[in-house]
C-alpha positions as CSV (number, residue, x, y, z in Angstrom):
1,X,11.2,-14.5,35.9
2,X,11.3,-18.2,36.2
3,X,12.0,-20.1,39.3
4,X,14.3,-23.1,39.1
5,X,13.5,-26.2,40.9
6,X,16.5,-27.0,43.2
7,X,18.2,-30.3,42.5
8,X,18.2,-32.5,45.6
9,X,21.3,-34.6,46.1
10,X,20.8,-37.4,48.5
11,X,23.2,-37.4,51.4
12,X,25.1,-40.6,51.9
13,X,23.7,-42.5,54.9
14,X,25.8,-42.8,58.0
15,X,26.7,-46.4,58.8
16,X,24.3,-47.8,61.3
17,X,25.9,-49.0,64.5
18,X,25.7,-52.7,65.3
19,X,23.0,-53.0,68.0
20,X,24.6,-56.0,69.7
21,X,27.7,-58.2,69.4
22,X,28.7,-61.6,70.7
23,X,31.8,-62.5,72.6
24,X,33.6,-65.6,71.1
25,X,32.4,-67.7,74.0
26,X,28.7,-66.6,73.5
27,X,28.9,-67.2,69.7
28,X,30.3,-70.7,70.2
29,X,27.7,-71.6,72.8
30,X,24.8,-70.3,70.6
31,X,26.2,-72.4,67.7
32,X,26.4,-75.5,69.9
33,X,22.8,-75.1,71.1
34,X,21.4,-74.4,67.7
35,X,23.2,-77.5,66.3
36,X,21.4,-79.7,68.8
37,X,18.0,-78.1,68.1
38,X,15.3,-80.5,66.9
39,X,13.7,-77.7,64.9
40,X,15.1,-75.2,62.4
41,X,16.4,-72.0,64.1
42,X,16.6,-68.7,62.2
43,X,18.6,-67.0,64.9
44,X,18.9,-65.9,68.5
45,X,16.0,-63.5,69.5
46,X,17.0,-60.9,72.0
47,X,14.8,-58.4,73.8
48,X,13.9,-56.6,76.9
49,X,10.7,-56.9,78.9
50,X,9.3,-55.2,82.0
51,X,9.7,-57.3,85.1
52,X,11.8,-58.1,88.2
53,X,12.6,-55.9,91.1
54,X,14.8,-53.5,89.1
55,X,12.2,-53.0,86.4
56,X,13.4,-54.8,83.3
57,X,14.8,-58.2,82.2
58,X,16.8,-59.4,79.3
59,X,15.0,-62.0,77.1
60,X,16.8,-64.7,75.0
61,X,15.0,-67.2,72.9
62,X,15.6,-69.1,69.7
63,X,13.5,-67.9,66.7
64,X,12.3,-70.2,64.0
65,X,11.6,-67.2,61.7
66,X,12.7,-63.6,61.7
67,X,10.0,-61.0,62.2
68,X,10.0,-58.4,59.4
69,X,10.7,-55.6,61.9
70,X,13.5,-57.3,63.7
71,X,17.0,-55.7,63.6
72,X,19.1,-58.4,62.1
73,X,22.7,-58.7,63.2
74,X,25.1,-61.4,62.0
75,X,28.1,-61.7,64.2
76,X,30.7,-64.5,64.2
77,X,28.4,-66.7,62.1
78,X,25.4,-66.3,64.4
79,X,22.2,-64.4,63.5
80,X,20.9,-62.3,66.3
81,X,17.3,-60.9,65.9
82,X,16.8,-57.9,68.1
83,X,13.2,-57.1,68.9
84,X,12.3,-53.6,67.5
85,X,11.2,-52.3,70.9
86,X,14.6,-53.3,72.4
87,X,17.0,-51.6,70.0
88,X,17.6,-48.4,71.9
89,X,17.9,-50.3,75.2
90,X,20.5,-52.7,73.8
91,X,22.6,-50.4,71.5
92,X,26.2,-51.2,72.1
93,X,25.6,-54.4,74.2
94,X,28.0,-57.3,74.1
95,X,26.5,-60.6,75.0
96,X,29.0,-62.9,76.7
97,X,28.8,-66.5,78.0
98,X,30.4,-67.2,81.4
99,X,31.1,-70.4,83.1
100,X,31.9,-70.4,86.8
101,X,32.1,-73.1,89.5
102,X,28.4,-72.5,90.3
103,X,26.8,-71.5,87.0
104,X,27.0,-71.1,83.3
105,X,25.0,-68.3,81.8
106,X,24.7,-65.6,79.2
107,X,25.7,-62.1,80.5
108,X,24.8,-58.8,79.0
109,X,27.5,-56.1,79.1
110,X,25.2,-53.1,78.3
111,X,26.5,-49.5,78.4
112,X,22.9,-48.4,78.8
113,X,22.3,-50.4,82.0
114,X,22.2,-48.1,85.1
115,X,21.4,-50.5,87.9
116,X,20.8,-54.2,88.6
117,X,19.0,-56.0,91.4
118,X,21.0,-58.0,94.0
119,X,20.1,-61.4,92.6
120,X,21.2,-60.3,89.1
121,X,17.9,-61.3,87.4
122,X,16.6,-57.8,86.5
123,X,18.1,-54.5,85.5
124,X,17.4,-50.9,84.9
125,X,18.2,-49.7,81.4
126,X,18.0,-46.2,80.0
127,X,17.4,-46.1,76.2
128,X,20.4,-44.8,74.2
129,X,20.1,-41.3,72.9
130,X,19.6,-40.9,69.2
131,X,22.7,-39.4,67.6
132,X,22.4,-35.9,66.2
133,X,21.9,-35.8,62.4
């Protein structure tokens, strides 16, 4: 009696969800700021750090180079580099840019955000659940 080695057929990979997206206003504002930069910019770096009265804060910065572990998203001609530790916290987030009579700022519309402090500087975010295989 001989045993046959089973043939393994690789499953097609599910499409990965886009971690973050930009509103048209946010994309336009990022392009404007990058165009005025004195140094080369590889993209907008987005992350989450511990801090503030609600526990966490969104972090935006311009990156000169992409980190090999960054999640790279290209949306509306803008490269967004998501820090690896922030991916599950930001999954499904739309970054917007709002101008009001008193301020102009980037705003995160995050489905994983469960609370925010009164001043709006910090938030509470629950990481997204990994989808079932």
